[in-house]
OpenMM code with the backbone's topology and positions (N, CA, C; nanometers):
from openmm import Vec3, app, unit

residues = "MET PRO GLU VAL ARG LEU LEU SER PRO PHE THR ASP LYS ASP GLY ASN HIS TYR ALA ALA GLY GLU VAL ILE ASP PHE ASP ALA ALA THR VAL ALA THR LEU ARG ALA ASP GLY LYS ALA SER LEU ILE ALA ASP GLU GLU ALA ALA ALA LYS ALA ALA ASN GLU GLY VAL TYR GLY ALA HIS VAL SER ARG GLU ASP VAL GLY HIS THR LYS ALA GLU GLU THR LYS LYS GLU LYS LYS".split()
positions = [
    Vec3(9.7281, 10.8020, 3.5654),
    Vec3(9.8698, 10.7639, 3.5498),
    Vec3(9.9095, 10.6770, 3.6662),
    Vec3(9.9812, 10.5689, 3.6347),
    Vec3(10.0240, 10.4774, 3.7380),
    Vec3(10.1270, 10.5414, 3.8335),
    Vec3(10.1144, 10.5065, 3.9614),
    Vec3(10.2053, 10.5535, 4.0604),
    Vec3(10.3123, 10.4497, 4.0836),
    Vec3(10.4396, 10.4854, 4.0767),
    Vec3(10.5498, 10.3943, 4.0885),
    Vec3(10.6497, 10.4411, 4.1955),
    Vec3(10.7255, 10.3422, 4.2491),
    Vec3(10.8378, 10.3725, 4.3384),
    Vec3(10.9626, 10.3454, 4.2551),
    Vec3(11.0510, 10.4424, 4.2467),
    Vec3(11.1726, 10.4266, 4.1668),
    Vec3(11.2701, 10.3410, 4.2479),
    Vec3(11.3296, 10.2441, 4.1817),
    Vec3(11.4269, 10.1570, 4.2471),
    Vec3(11.5683, 10.2006, 4.2191),
    Vec3(11.5843, 10.2996, 4.1305),
    Vec3(11.7180, 10.3537, 4.1032),
    Vec3(11.6953, 10.4977, 4.0585),
    Vec3(11.8012, 10.5819, 4.0627),
    Vec3(11.7864, 10.7188, 4.0132),
    Vec3(11.7401, 10.7219, 3.8655),
    Vec3(11.6658, 10.8237, 3.8302),
    Vec3(11.6085, 10.8298, 3.6974),
    Vec3(11.6048, 10.9784, 3.6535),
    Vec3(11.6320, 11.0024, 3.5237),
    Vec3(11.6192, 11.1326, 3.4644),
    Vec3(11.5247, 11.1179, 3.3476),
    Vec3(11.4180, 11.1988, 3.3493),
    Vec3(11.3161, 11.1844, 3.2422),
    Vec3(11.3586, 11.2624, 3.1171),
    Vec3(11.2756, 11.2581, 3.0131),
    Vec3(11.3123, 11.3183, 2.8821),
    Vec3(11.3249, 11.4688, 2.8906),
    Vec3(11.2634, 11.5309, 2.9944),
    Vec3(11.2696, 11.6748, 3.0128),
    Vec3(11.3932, 11.7175, 3.0970),
    Vec3(11.4711, 11.6207, 3.1426),
    Vec3(11.5888, 11.6513, 3.2218),
    Vec3(11.5656, 11.6605, 3.3738),
    Vec3(11.4461, 11.6201, 3.4172),
    Vec3(11.4153, 11.6219, 3.5624),
    Vec3(11.4770, 11.4999, 3.6245),
    Vec3(11.5460, 11.5207, 3.7409),
    Vec3(11.6136, 11.4146, 3.8084),
    Vec3(11.5250, 11.3637, 3.9243),
    Vec3(11.5228, 11.2334, 3.9430),
    Vec3(11.4441, 11.1729, 4.0522),
    Vec3(11.5375, 11.0740, 4.1222),
    Vec3(11.5278, 11.0718, 4.2573),
    Vec3(11.6101, 10.9825, 4.3356),
    Vec3(11.5446, 10.8474, 4.3543),
    Vec3(11.6247, 10.7470, 4.3799),
    Vec3(11.5671, 10.6149, 4.4112),
    Vec3(11.4824, 10.6261, 4.5372),
    Vec3(11.3703, 10.5560, 4.5358),
    Vec3(11.2797, 10.5554, 4.6504),
    Vec3(11.1677, 10.6597, 4.6356),
    Vec3(11.1748, 10.7514, 4.5440),
    Vec3(11.0673, 10.8469, 4.5265),
    Vec3(10.9459, 10.7794, 4.4669),
    Vec3(10.8285, 10.8257, 4.5061),
    Vec3(10.7025, 10.7750, 4.4500),
    Vec3(10.6517, 10.8843, 4.3571),
    Vec3(10.6383, 10.8467, 4.2313),
    Vec3(10.6071, 10.9455, 4.1255),
    Vec3(10.4951, 10.8876, 4.0343),
    Vec3(10.4147, 10.9799, 3.9783),
    Vec3(10.3174, 10.9423, 3.8739),
    Vec3(10.3827, 10.9720, 3.7378),
    Vec3(10.3926, 10.8709, 3.6559),
    Vec3(10.4428, 10.8851, 3.5201),
    Vec3(10.3378, 10.8396, 3.4216),
    Vec3(10.3518, 10.8716, 3.2953),
    Vec3(10.2622, 10.8200, 3.1915),
    Vec3(10.2856, 10.6689, 3.1754),
    Vec3(10.1898, 10.6012, 3.1180),
    Vec3(10.1915, 10.4567, 3.1031),
    Vec3(10.3162, 10.4055, 3.0290),
    Vec3(10.3537, 10.4774, 2.9239),
    Vec3(10.4686, 10.4339, 2.8407),
    Vec3(10.5992, 10.4436, 2.9209),
    Vec3(10.6149, 10.5480, 2.9969),
    Vec3(10.7405, 10.5589, 3.0809),
    Vec3(10.7377, 10.4502, 3.1888),
    Vec3(10.6224, 10.4279, 3.2488),
    Vec3(10.6139, 10.3241, 3.3547),
    Vec3(10.6486, 10.1865, 3.2957),
    Vec3(10.5978, 10.1578, 3.1776),
    Vec3(10.6254, 10.0300, 3.1133),
    Vec3(10.7764, 10.0126, 3.0860),
    Vec3(10.8406, 10.1198, 3.0425),
    Vec3(10.9861, 10.1158, 3.0177),
    Vec3(11.0640, 10.0984, 3.1470),
    Vec3(11.0267, 10.1752, 3.2492),
    Vec3(11.0967, 10.1602, 3.3797),
    Vec3(11.0814, 10.0239, 3.4381),
    Vec3(10.9602, 9.9654, 3.4303),
    Vec3(10.9363, 9.8322, 3.4872),
    Vec3(11.0090, 9.7279, 3.4061),
    Vec3(11.0155, 9.7394, 3.2741),
    Vec3(11.0862, 9.6464, 3.1897),
    Vec3(11.2379, 9.6474, 3.2220),
    Vec3(11.2903, 9.7639, 3.2559),
    Vec3(11.4338, 9.7775, 3.2904),
    Vec3(11.4612, 9.7443, 3.4367),
    Vec3(11.3530, 9.7124, 3.5139),
    Vec3(11.3729, 9.6848, 3.6568),
    Vec3(11.4076, 9.8060, 3.7409),
    Vec3(11.3628, 9.9235, 3.6940),
    Vec3(11.3965, 10.0467, 3.7655),
    Vec3(11.2809, 10.1048, 3.8467),
    Vec3(11.1636, 10.0409, 3.8444),
    Vec3(11.0493, 10.0896, 3.9171),
    Vec3(10.9539, 9.9744, 3.9519),
    Vec3(10.8803, 9.9919, 4.0601),
    Vec3(10.7744, 9.8981, 4.0944),
    Vec3(10.6424, 9.9725, 4.1146),
    Vec3(10.5365, 9.9111, 4.0699),
    Vec3(10.4049, 9.9718, 4.0851),
    Vec3(10.3612, 9.9721, 4.2329),
    Vec3(10.3108, 10.0861, 4.2819),
    Vec3(10.2670, 10.0936, 4.4175),
    Vec3(10.1517, 9.9969, 4.4401),
    Vec3(10.0652, 9.9826, 4.3440),
    Vec3(9.9520, 9.8905, 4.3563),
    Vec3(9.9997, 9.7460, 4.3786),
    Vec3(10.1066, 9.7051, 4.3075),
    Vec3(10.1648, 9.5722, 4.3237),
    Vec3(10.2254, 9.5535, 4.4626),
    Vec3(10.2928, 9.6592, 4.5122),
    Vec3(10.3537, 9.6538, 4.6446),
    Vec3(10.2458, 9.6381, 4.7529),
    Vec3(10.1361, 9.7144, 4.7382),
    Vec3(10.0286, 9.7062, 4.8368),
    Vec3(9.9604, 9.5694, 4.8332),
    Vec3(9.9408, 9.5157, 4.7137),
    Vec3(9.8811, 9.3796, 4.7029),
    Vec3(9.9698, 9.2755, 4.7655),
    Vec3(10.0988, 9.2854, 4.7459),
    Vec3(10.1961, 9.1873, 4.8045),
    Vec3(10.1978, 9.2001, 4.9543),
    Vec3(10.1896, 9.3216, 5.0091),
    Vec3(10.1893, 9.3403, 5.1510),
    Vec3(10.0599, 9.2815, 5.2145),
    Vec3(9.9499, 9.3011, 5.1497),
    Vec3(9.8214, 9.2449, 5.1938),
    Vec3(9.8261, 9.0951, 5.1921),
    Vec3(9.8797, 9.0353, 5.0862),
    Vec3(9.8852, 8.8918, 5.0764),
    Vec3(9.9777, 8.8331, 5.1828),
    Vec3(10.0845, 8.9034, 5.2158),
    Vec3(10.1778, 8.8555, 5.3161),
    Vec3(10.1124, 8.8543, 5.4540),
    Vec3(10.0210, 8.9433, 5.4792),
    Vec3(9.9542, 8.9517, 5.6105),
    Vec3(9.8410, 8.8497, 5.6199),
    Vec3(9.8017, 8.7837, 5.5123),
    Vec3(9.6939, 8.6901, 5.5140),
    Vec3(9.7426, 8.5463, 5.5075),
    Vec3(9.8679, 8.5189, 5.5470),
    Vec3(9.9241, 8.3878, 5.5396),
    Vec3(9.8689, 8.2922, 5.6414),
    Vec3(9.9077, 8.1652, 5.6338),
    Vec3(9.8605, 8.0628, 5.7213),
    Vec3(9.9656, 8.0303, 5.8288),
    Vec3(10.0584, 8.1190, 5.8519),
    Vec3(10.1653, 8.0924, 5.9409),
    Vec3(10.1296, 8.1398, 6.0814),
    Vec3(10.1882, 8.0754, 6.1794),
    Vec3(10.1661, 8.1091, 6.3190),
    Vec3(10.2238, 8.2479, 6.3526),
    Vec3(10.1642, 8.3116, 6.4486),
    Vec3(10.2124, 8.4453, 6.4844),
    Vec3(10.3483, 8.4426, 6.5544),
    Vec3(10.3781, 8.3371, 6.6258),
    Vec3(10.5020, 8.3287, 6.7025),
    Vec3(10.6175, 8.2597, 6.6327),
    Vec3(10.5830, 8.1707, 6.5458),
    Vec3(10.6860, 8.1052, 6.4633),
    Vec3(10.6518, 8.1351, 6.3194),
    Vec3(10.7516, 8.1495, 6.2384),
    Vec3(10.7222, 8.1858, 6.1017),
    Vec3(10.7222, 8.0659, 6.0122),
    Vec3(10.6499, 7.9620, 6.0497),
    Vec3(10.6355, 7.8478, 5.9666),
    Vec3(10.5024, 7.7777, 5.9999),
    Vec3(10.4570, 7.6977, 5.9083),
    Vec3(10.3331, 7.6222, 5.9305),
    Vec3(10.3542, 7.5197, 6.0450),
    Vec3(10.2451, 7.4896, 6.1121),
    Vec3(10.2458, 7.3863, 6.2136),
    Vec3(10.2261, 7.2533, 6.1384),
    Vec3(10.3291, 7.1690, 6.1356),
    Vec3(10.3189, 7.0419, 6.0635),
    Vec3(10.3113, 6.9246, 6.1557),
    Vec3(10.2997, 6.9469, 6.2828),
    Vec3(10.2959, 6.8387, 6.3807),
    Vec3(10.4343, 6.7882, 6.4118),
    Vec3(10.4405, 6.6805, 6.4860),
    Vec3(10.5675, 6.6229, 6.5252),
    Vec3(10.6070, 6.5170, 6.4254),
    Vec3(10.7369, 6.5061, 6.4081),
    Vec3(10.7892, 6.4009, 6.3216),
    Vec3(10.8935, 6.3216, 6.4006),
    Vec3(10.9116, 6.1990, 6.3661),
    Vec3(11.0054, 6.1162, 6.4356),
    Vec3(11.1063, 6.0571, 6.3333),
    Vec3(11.2291, 6.0772, 6.3582),
    Vec3(11.3307, 6.0259, 6.2625),
    Vec3(11.3328, 5.8775, 6.2721),
    Vec3(11.3457, 5.8107, 6.1572),
    Vec3(11.3538, 5.6663, 6.1519),
    Vec3(11.4917, 5.6174, 6.1873),
    Vec3(11.4982, 5.5112, 6.2601),
    Vec3(11.6281, 5.4506, 6.2932),
    Vec3(11.6808, 5.3785, 6.1705),
    Vec3(11.8101, 5.3833, 6.1482),
    Vec3(11.8679, 5.3138, 6.0367),
    Vec3(11.9077, 5.1753, 6.0818),
    Vec3(11.8949, 5.0760, 5.9932),
    Vec3(11.9352, 4.9403, 6.0229),
    Vec3(12.0852, 4.9254, 6.0061),
    Vec3(12.1448, 4.8549, 6.0989),
    Vec3(12.2882, 4.8321, 6.0882),
    Vec3(12.3147, 4.7311, 5.9832),
    Vec3(12.4157, 4.7534, 5.9019),
    Vec3(12.4510, 4.6570, 5.7946),
    Vec3(12.5239, 4.5370, 5.8526),
    Vec3(12.4923, 4.4178, 5.8007),
    Vec3(12.5629, 4.2967, 5.8427),
    Vec3(12.7028, 4.2910, 5.7827),
    Vec3(12.7933, 4.2435, 5.8553),
    Vec3(12.9327, 4.2296, 5.8080),
    Vec3(12.9585, 4.0911, 5.7632),
] * unit.nanometer
topology = app.Topology()
chain = topology.addChain("A")
for resn in residues:
    res = topology.addResidue(resn, chain)
    for name in ("N", "CA", "C"):
        topology.addAtom(name, app.Element.getBySymbol(name[0]), res)
C-alpha cells in the first residue's frame, strides 16, 4: 500500500479521522482519490524531489548558477 502525507484533514469510509501532516498507508484506490483531490502527496515522490534538489548545479554559497560577468551596453543618444 502506498504511503502518503495528508495535506488536509481526512475522514475515511470507516469514520476514522486523520490530521493534516500525518503519514498513513492507504489502499491504492483511496490514494488515487486523495491525490486527484490534492489532499495527499506520495512519500516516494517527496523523497525523489528532495534528492533531485540536492543534486543541482547551483553553488553552495549563492543559490544561482555561475554565469560569468556581464556588461551592460551603453545606449546611443538620439540626434535632435
